C-alpha positions as CSV (number, residue, x, y, z in Angstrom):
1,M,11.1,19.1,-12.6
2,K,8.5,19.8,-9.9
3,D,7.6,17.4,-7.0
4,R,4.1,16.1,-7.1
5,T,2.1,16.4,-3.9
6,A,2.1,13.5,-1.6
7,E,-1.7,13.3,-2.1
8,Q,-1.4,12.9,-5.9
9,T,1.3,10.3,-5.5
10,A,-0.7,8.4,-2.8
11,E,-3.6,8.3,-5.2
12,A,-1.4,6.9,-7.9
13,C,0.0,4.2,-5.6
14,H,-3.5,3.3,-4.4
15,E,-4.9,3.0,-7.9
16,A,-1.9,0.9,-9.0
17,N,-2.5,-1.4,-6.1
18,R,-6.1,-1.8,-7.2
19,I,-4.8,-2.8,-10.7
20,V,-2.6,-5.5,-9.2
21,Q,-5.5,-6.6,-7.0
22,H,-7.6,-6.9,-10.1
23,L,-4.9,-8.9,-12.0
24,L,-4.7,-11.3,-9.0
25,G,-8.4,-11.7,-8.7
26,E,-8.5,-10.2,-5.3
27,D,-11.3,-8.2,-3.6
28,L,-10.6,-4.6,-4.7
29,N,-10.1,-1.7,-2.4
30,P,-12.4,1.2,-3.1
31,E,-11.3,3.9,-5.5
32,W,-9.1,6.6,-3.9
33,G,-12.0,9.1,-3.9
34,D,-14.2,6.6,-2.0
35,A,-11.5,5.2,0.3
36,P,-12.0,5.9,4.0
37,A,-9.5,7.9,5.9
38,E,-8.1,4.8,7.6
39,M,-7.1,3.6,4.2
40,R,-5.9,6.9,2.8
41,E,-3.8,8.0,5.8
42,P,-1.5,4.9,5.8
43,T,-1.1,5.3,2.1
44,L,0.1,8.9,2.5
45,A,2.5,7.7,5.3
46,G,3.8,5.0,3.0
47,V,4.5,7.5,0.3
48,E,6.6,9.6,2.7
49,A,8.4,6.5,3.9
50,A,9.2,5.4,0.4
51,R,10.5,8.9,-0.4
52,A,12.6,8.7,2.7
53,G,14.3,5.5,1.4
54,Q,12.3,2.6,2.8
55,G,12.4,-0.4,0.5
56,A,9.7,-2.9,-0.2
57,Q,10.3,-5.0,2.9
58,Q,10.3,-1.9,5.2
59,L,7.1,-0.7,3.5
60,H,5.4,-4.0,4.2
61,E,6.6,-4.0,7.8
62,S,5.3,-0.5,8.3
63,W,2.0,-1.5,6.7
64,C,1.7,-4.6,9.0
65,A,2.5,-2.4,12.1
66,E,-0.2,0.1,11.1
67,R,-2.8,-2.6,10.5
68,Q,-2.0,-4.4,13.7
69,A,-2.2,-1.1,15.7
70,N,-5.7,-0.7,14.3
71,G,-6.8,-4.1,15.4
72,W,-6.1,-6.2,12.3
73,V,-4.9,-9.8,12.7
74,H,-3.6,-12.5,10.3
75,G,-6.4,-14.5,8.7
76,S,-6.8,-16.8,5.8
77,V,-9.0,-14.2,4.0
78,K,-9.2,-10.5,3.8
79,D,-12.2,-9.4,5.7
80,R,-12.6,-5.7,6.4
81,D,-15.4,-6.2,9.0
82,A,-13.5,-8.9,10.9
83,K,-10.2,-7.1,10.3
84,T,-8.3,-10.1,9.1
85,H,-5.8,-10.2,6.2
86,P,-3.6,-13.0,4.8
87,C,-0.7,-10.6,4.2
88,L,-0.1,-9.9,7.8
89,V,3.0,-12.0,7.9
90,E,6.7,-11.5,7.6
91,Y,7.8,-10.2,4.2
92,H,9.7,-13.4,3.3
93,E,6.5,-15.3,3.9
94,L,4.5,-13.4,1.3
95,P,3.9,-14.9,-2.1
96,M,6.0,-13.1,-4.8
97,A,2.9,-11.5,-6.3
98,Q,2.1,-9.8,-2.9
99,R,5.7,-8.6,-2.6
100,M,5.4,-6.9,-5.9
101,K,2.7,-4.7,-4.5
102,D,5.3,-3.2,-2.2
103,V,7.8,-2.9,-5.0
104,V,5.3,-1.1,-7.3
105,F,4.2,1.2,-4.5
106,G,7.8,2.2,-3.7
107,A,8.6,2.8,-7.4
108,I,5.6,5.0,-7.9
109,A,6.2,6.9,-4.7
110,S,9.8,7.5,-5.7
111,A,8.9,8.4,-9.3
112,G,6.3,10.9,-8.0
113,M,9.1,13.0,-6.7
114,F,10.5,13.6,-10.2
115,A,7.4,13.8,-12.4
116,D,6.5,16.9,-14.3
117,A,3.5,18.6,-12.8
């Protein structure tokens, strides 16, 4: 088996997240090809973190730290211009549907290491 590139795996994780966003009726992130660097780079970092063994909670904590370092704060709604996001909370405070995004991300990132190319 051949390891998929981090970029391919990050794209798969990003698009899976978009599917979950759609199912939850959330504002969709742009498709991977249209996503800005500030969205793509943390996704790539998340893939590497998942491959290094970070679990869902650790992935969420890393995501929060990255968002906060870039000026994002907790808010009742996701607003890219105002840089607010309702998921900027402790992992245990997330609704189960939001926790599943991190579980799905980690599973895809890990599976990407073993998929045939």
